[in-house]
Each structure stands twice: as structure tokens, then as C-alpha cells.
C-alpha positions as CSV (number, residue, x, y, z in Angstrom):
1,M,59.8,74.0,-69.7
2,I,58.7,76.2,-68.3
3,K,55.7,79.1,-69.9
4,T,55.3,82.7,-69.2
5,K,54.7,86.0,-70.9
6,C,58.1,88.3,-70.7
7,D,57.2,91.1,-70.1
8,V,58.5,93.5,-72.0
9,C,56.8,92.2,-75.6
10,A,54.5,89.7,-74.0
11,S,54.8,87.1,-76.1
12,S,54.8,83.3,-75.2
13,S,58.1,81.8,-77.2
14,Q,60.6,80.8,-75.6
15,S,63.9,78.9,-76.1
16,E,65.9,77.4,-73.0
17,I,69.2,78.4,-72.1
18,L,70.2,76.9,-69.1
19,T,68.3,76.0,-65.3
20,K,70.7,76.8,-62.1
21,D,70.3,76.5,-58.4
22,G,66.8,75.5,-59.8
23,Y,65.7,78.4,-61.4
24,Q,65.4,78.2,-65.2
25,L,66.3,80.6,-68.0
26,V,64.4,81.0,-70.9
27,R,65.2,83.8,-74.2
28,C,62.7,85.7,-75.3
29,E,62.7,84.7,-78.8
30,S,60.4,87.8,-79.9
31,C,62.3,90.7,-78.5
32,G,65.7,89.1,-76.5
33,L,64.6,89.4,-72.7
34,I,66.6,86.8,-70.7
35,F,63.9,86.2,-67.8
36,V,63.3,84.1,-65.0
37,A,60.5,81.2,-65.6
38,N,59.5,80.0,-62.1
39,P,60.5,83.1,-60.4
40,P,59.8,82.7,-56.5
41,S,56.8,83.3,-55.1
42,A,55.9,86.4,-52.6
43,E,56.8,84.2,-49.9
44,Q,60.0,83.0,-50.8
45,L,61.6,86.7,-51.7
46,E,60.4,88.5,-48.3
47,K,63.0,85.7,-47.3
48,L,66.0,86.5,-49.7
49,Y,65.3,90.4,-48.7
50,S,66.0,89.6,-45.1
51,F,69.3,90.7,-42.6
52,A,68.8,87.0,-41.9
53,N,68.7,85.4,-44.7
54,G,72.2,87.2,-45.6
55,Y,70.9,90.0,-47.2
56,H,72.7,92.6,-46.6
57,Q,74.9,91.9,-43.7
58,G,77.2,92.9,-44.6
59,L,76.7,96.8,-44.3
60,V,76.1,96.0,-40.2
61,Q,79.1,93.7,-40.3
62,S,82.2,94.3,-42.7
63,D,83.5,97.5,-42.4
64,T,84.8,96.0,-46.1
65,E,81.4,95.4,-46.8
66,I,80.5,99.3,-46.2
67,L,83.7,101.1,-47.9
68,R,82.7,99.0,-50.9
69,H,78.7,100.9,-50.8
70,E,79.7,103.7,-49.7
71,G,82.6,103.8,-53.2
72,E,80.1,102.3,-55.6
73,A,77.2,105.1,-53.8
74,R,80.3,108.2,-55.1
75,A,80.7,106.3,-57.9
76,N,76.1,106.8,-58.7
77,M,76.2,110.1,-57.2
78,H,79.0,111.3,-59.7
79,I,77.0,109.2,-63.2
80,L,73.7,111.4,-61.5
81,S,75.6,115.1,-61.6
82,K,76.2,114.6,-64.7
83,H,72.2,114.5,-66.1
84,A,70.8,116.5,-64.5
85,R,71.0,119.8,-61.2
86,P,70.1,119.5,-58.1
87,G,66.2,118.6,-57.0
88,I,63.8,116.6,-55.8
89,L,64.6,112.3,-56.1
90,L,63.9,108.8,-55.1
91,D,66.0,106.3,-55.0
92,I,63.7,102.9,-55.3
93,G,65.5,99.9,-53.5
94,C,67.6,102.3,-51.8
95,S,69.0,99.3,-48.9
96,T,70.1,101.2,-46.1
97,G,70.3,104.5,-47.5
98,L,74.1,105.4,-48.8
99,F,73.3,106.8,-52.7
100,L,70.4,109.0,-51.2
101,L,73.6,110.5,-48.0
102,E,75.9,111.4,-51.4
103,A,72.6,112.5,-52.5
104,Q,71.7,115.0,-49.7
105,R,74.9,116.3,-49.4
106,S,75.3,116.8,-52.6
107,G,72.0,119.9,-52.6
108,W,69.0,116.8,-53.2
109,R,65.9,116.5,-51.8
110,V,66.2,112.9,-51.6
111,C,63.9,110.0,-50.1
112,G,64.4,106.0,-51.0
113,L,61.8,103.5,-50.4
114,E,63.5,100.0,-49.8
115,Y,61.7,96.2,-49.3
116,S,63.5,94.5,-47.0
117,P,62.4,95.3,-43.1
118,D,66.0,95.1,-42.1
119,S,67.5,97.8,-44.4
120,A,64.5,100.2,-43.8
121,K,65.2,100.1,-40.8
122,L,68.6,100.7,-40.5
123,A,68.4,103.4,-43.4
124,Q,65.9,105.2,-41.2
125,E,67.5,105.3,-37.4
126,N,70.5,105.0,-38.5
127,H,70.8,107.5,-40.7
128,H,67.6,108.9,-40.5
129,L,67.0,109.4,-44.3
130,D,63.3,109.6,-45.4
131,V,62.6,105.7,-46.7
132,T,59.7,104.2,-46.8
133,Q,59.2,100.1,-45.8
134,G,57.8,98.3,-48.9
135,S,57.6,97.3,-52.5
136,L,56.5,100.9,-55.5
137,V,52.9,100.1,-55.7
138,K,50.4,102.5,-58.1
139,D,48.9,105.6,-55.9
140,Q,51.9,105.3,-53.6
141,Y,53.5,109.0,-54.4
142,P,51.5,111.9,-56.0
143,E,52.4,112.6,-59.8
144,N,54.5,114.6,-60.9
145,S,56.8,114.5,-57.9
146,F,60.2,114.1,-58.8
147,D,62.3,115.6,-60.5
148,V,65.2,112.3,-60.4
149,V,64.1,108.5,-59.8
150,T,67.5,106.0,-59.3
151,M,67.1,101.8,-59.3
152,W,70.1,101.3,-59.1
153,D,71.1,97.5,-59.5
154,V,67.3,96.9,-59.0
155,I,65.6,96.8,-61.6
156,E,66.5,93.3,-62.3
157,H,65.5,92.1,-59.1
158,L,61.4,92.8,-59.7
159,P,58.3,90.7,-60.2
160,S,57.0,93.3,-63.3
161,P,59.7,95.8,-64.4
162,S,57.1,96.9,-66.9
163,A,55.1,97.1,-64.6
164,A,57.3,99.2,-62.5
165,L,58.3,101.7,-65.3
166,D,54.7,102.8,-65.2
167,F,54.5,103.6,-61.8
168,V,57.5,105.9,-62.1
169,K,56.3,107.1,-65.2
170,D,53.5,108.5,-63.8
171,I,55.6,110.2,-60.2
172,L,58.2,111.7,-62.1
173,K,57.9,115.3,-63.7
174,P,57.5,116.3,-67.1
175,G,61.3,116.3,-68.8
176,G,62.1,114.8,-65.6
177,L,64.9,111.7,-65.4
178,F,64.4,108.4,-65.1
179,I,68.1,106.6,-64.1
180,A,68.5,102.7,-63.3
181,K,71.9,100.4,-63.3
182,T,72.0,96.9,-64.3
183,P,74.2,93.9,-65.4
184,N,73.7,93.9,-69.4
185,V,74.0,90.3,-70.9
186,D,75.0,91.3,-73.8
187,G,78.5,92.4,-72.0
188,L,82.4,90.7,-73.5
189,Y,82.1,88.5,-71.0
190,P,78.7,87.4,-70.3
191,A,78.3,87.0,-73.9
192,L,81.6,85.3,-74.9
193,S,81.2,83.4,-71.1
194,L,77.9,82.3,-72.7
195,H,79.1,80.2,-75.7
196,V,80.6,77.8,-73.1
197,A,79.0,77.6,-70.4
198,G,78.0,74.0,-70.7
199,K,81.7,72.8,-71.6
200,F,82.5,74.9,-67.9
201,G,79.5,73.9,-66.5
202,Y,79.1,77.7,-65.3
203,W,77.4,80.5,-66.0
204,G,79.0,83.6,-63.2
205,H,76.6,86.4,-64.8
206,P,73.0,85.1,-63.7
207,E,71.8,85.3,-60.1
208,P,68.4,83.8,-59.1
209,P,66.7,83.8,-57.4
210,G,67.6,87.6,-56.8
211,H,68.0,87.6,-60.5
212,L,64.8,87.4,-63.0
213,Y,65.4,89.5,-65.4
214,Q,69.0,89.6,-67.4
215,F,68.6,93.9,-69.7
216,S,70.5,94.3,-72.2
217,V,70.2,97.9,-73.9
218,T,68.7,96.6,-77.0
219,T,65.6,95.2,-74.3
220,L,65.6,97.7,-71.6
221,G,66.0,100.0,-74.6
222,K,62.3,99.0,-76.2
223,L,60.6,98.6,-72.6
224,L,61.4,101.9,-72.0
225,M,60.4,103.4,-75.5
226,Q,57.5,102.3,-75.0
227,K,56.1,103.2,-72.0
228,G,57.3,107.0,-73.2
229,F,60.3,107.2,-72.7
230,A,63.5,109.8,-74.6
231,I,67.1,106.9,-73.9
232,E,69.7,110.5,-73.3
233,H,72.6,108.6,-72.5
234,V,74.2,104.8,-71.7
235,H,77.2,104.5,-69.3
236,H,79.3,101.2,-70.0
237,Q,80.6,99.6,-66.7
238,M,82.4,97.1,-65.0
239,I,81.9,94.6,-62.5
240,P,85.1,94.8,-59.8
241,I,86.9,91.5,-61.3
242,A,87.2,90.4,-57.5
243,Y,83.4,89.8,-57.1
244,S,82.7,88.2,-60.7
245,F,86.1,85.3,-59.9
246,G,87.2,86.2,-56.6
247,T,90.6,86.7,-56.1
248,F,94.0,85.1,-57.1
249,K,93.6,82.5,-54.1
250,E,91.3,81.7,-55.7
251,W,91.8,81.6,-58.7
252,C,93.7,78.5,-58.0
253,R,91.5,76.7,-56.1
254,S,91.3,74.6,-59.8
255,L,93.3,73.9,-63.3
256,K,89.5,74.6,-64.6
257,W,88.8,78.3,-62.8
258,F,92.4,79.4,-63.4
259,A,91.7,78.8,-66.4
260,Y,88.5,80.0,-66.5
261,S,89.4,83.3,-65.1
262,C,92.5,83.7,-66.9
263,I,90.8,84.4,-70.5
264,F,88.1,85.8,-68.7
265,A,88.7,88.2,-66.7
266,P,90.5,90.3,-69.2
267,T,87.4,90.5,-70.7
268,V,85.7,92.2,-67.8
269,I,88.1,95.2,-68.5
270,L,87.8,95.6,-72.1
271,G,84.1,95.2,-72.4
272,P,83.4,99.1,-71.3
273,L,86.8,100.1,-73.4
274,V,84.1,99.0,-76.8
275,N,80.9,99.6,-75.3
276,R,79.8,95.6,-74.3
277,G,79.9,96.5,-70.5
278,D,79.2,93.6,-67.5
279,T,77.1,96.6,-65.9
280,I,75.2,99.2,-67.9
281,T,73.4,103.0,-66.6
282,I,70.6,104.0,-68.4
283,V,69.4,107.2,-68.2
284,A,66.0,108.3,-69.7
285,Q,63.9,111.5,-70.4
286,K,59.9,111.3,-69.4
287,N,58.8,112.7,-72.1
288,A,61.8,114.4,-74.2
289,A,62.3,114.8,-78.2
290,S,65.6,112.8,-78.5
291,S,66.9,111.6,-82.2
292,D,68.6,109.0,-79.6
293,A,64.7,107.8,-79.0
294,T,64.5,105.9,-82.9
295,H,66.6,103.2,-80.9
296,P,68.6,101.9,-77.7
297,D,71.4,100.8,-80.0
298,R,72.0,104.9,-81.3
299,A,72.2,106.2,-77.3
300,R,75.8,108.2,-76.7
301,T,77.4,105.7,-75.2
302,T,80.1,106.4,-72.5
303,G,83.2,103.6,-70.7
304,I,83.6,104.1,-67.3
305,S,84.8,102.2,-64.7
306,C,83.3,101.3,-61.6
């Protein structure tokens, strides 16, 4: 088994969970973080995040895909509006800029950072947004510049979330908010389905090589607190059933898949209602004193469905 240091606690003690598409998923035996032990190279990642490879190509060619992402942008904007008034916002991993457009309409001064050259170009040329193409690096933005920094379904893709949060803390104003949405490995569906992954030969939650990390409220909360953030709120949400299981017609492709879908699709709906959604959005404040900051599991939670 490949051994590498955990990005949260730096431990090299890991246990293997499974191998999917050639990528080895391991669990840190110290803090519980699940991650890909053999991540793709920088060259492989550059190819992965391109229209030519199919990455976000639907945002150019598919009206249905555009409408779906616009709906997600509005849902993300709804969460932001619950926690902050308009100010200066940076969206890291902004894709083609649909969330930035929503924030701009709501009175925010916005800019974005996007790794994919194709997506960044679309945001710049089609939506006329202030978007920089590239990765987050130190001194890229002045310290104490932003009221809010967001990562919507991004932090699980980063080579080192720990290093990224160091940069985020530097560029946030004192008391500024960091908002991150990411799949929740401790959600009801991911946690229960993992127990039978061997029998079904399938565990849908991890998506390597795009998703390099599988966070939970506990592991992401621990990392945030290490970096000087206090958790203000945790929203539990659900990944759309069609995304995880396909259409009902696709359920019938085999008896095994039909049984799997019938068993686990209800857990996707139930998850947010019991604060075990398969997606979480964590709102954290820089240098904030909070009674909830002592342990991530004590953060306030709200069950909502996206």
C-alpha cells in the first residue's frame, strides 16, 4: 500500500479502503480523513480539467446542464445571503462564473479564480467577469482583501487543502467568512453504502481522480480550526438522486443495480433530515470567538435539500 502524509494531521498511518479506477483510497488512522494515496500528476490534472476531456463541456453545449448549474448557483447564493451582507467576494474554483453572476446581481463586488483555462475563458469572455486563470498561490492577492471567500465543490479537488486554507486565511479580512461546500463521507448514504461496497462491487461516493479528498464535518472542521477558523454553521444537503443513481430507467439495467438503488436512494433524502446529508456546506469565520469552535461536531446544523 502506498504511504503518504495526511493533509490534516500529517500522520503516515493509513488503512486501505478500496481501489477505484486505479486510485487507492485510504483512511488516516489518526484523524479519519479519507484521501487518494496515489493522486494524478500535475500534467494529468491539466488534461483532466479541460473541455477536450469533457470537463464542464455541458456548460457550453447543453441547455439542461446550464440550467442545472444555474440552479446550484442560486442555491449557493441563498446560503451566502443567510450569513453575510454584500461586500467583496472571491470564488475559488469559480468555473464559468454562474455563482459570481448571482452574487453580482445581489450587490457583491466579485472576482474569481479558476484552474481550467477553458472555463476561465468562458467566464471572462461570455460573462465579462473578473476571473483569473490558475491555481491559488501565496501572495496572489493582498492580505485582508476579502469579506468572503467561497469554494463550491472545490476543496476536495485541491492537491493540498491545508496549504490552500493558509492562503485563504491571509486574504480574508479579520472576521471574514470562508464558505466551503463538499461531499460528506459521513453522510447517511455514503456511510451505509460503504459497508456493502464489497458485495455490490460499487461505492459511488468517491470520484477519483477529480476528488482527491473525502471530508466529513469532523475532518474538515478539524482542519479549519487548525488554521484559525471558528465554525459558524453547517448546512446538510443532498446530492440529486439522479446524479448518484441515474434515472429510473437506468435503475432497471440490472437486478443488482435496481436493488442497490431501491435500498440506498431513500437514504439520500433522509440524510439532511437527520443531519447526515451526503453534501455539507460549512461556514467558518476567521479569528472569531465562538462557543461552537471547540469541536466541529458541536456546530449548529440545518437540514436543507439542494
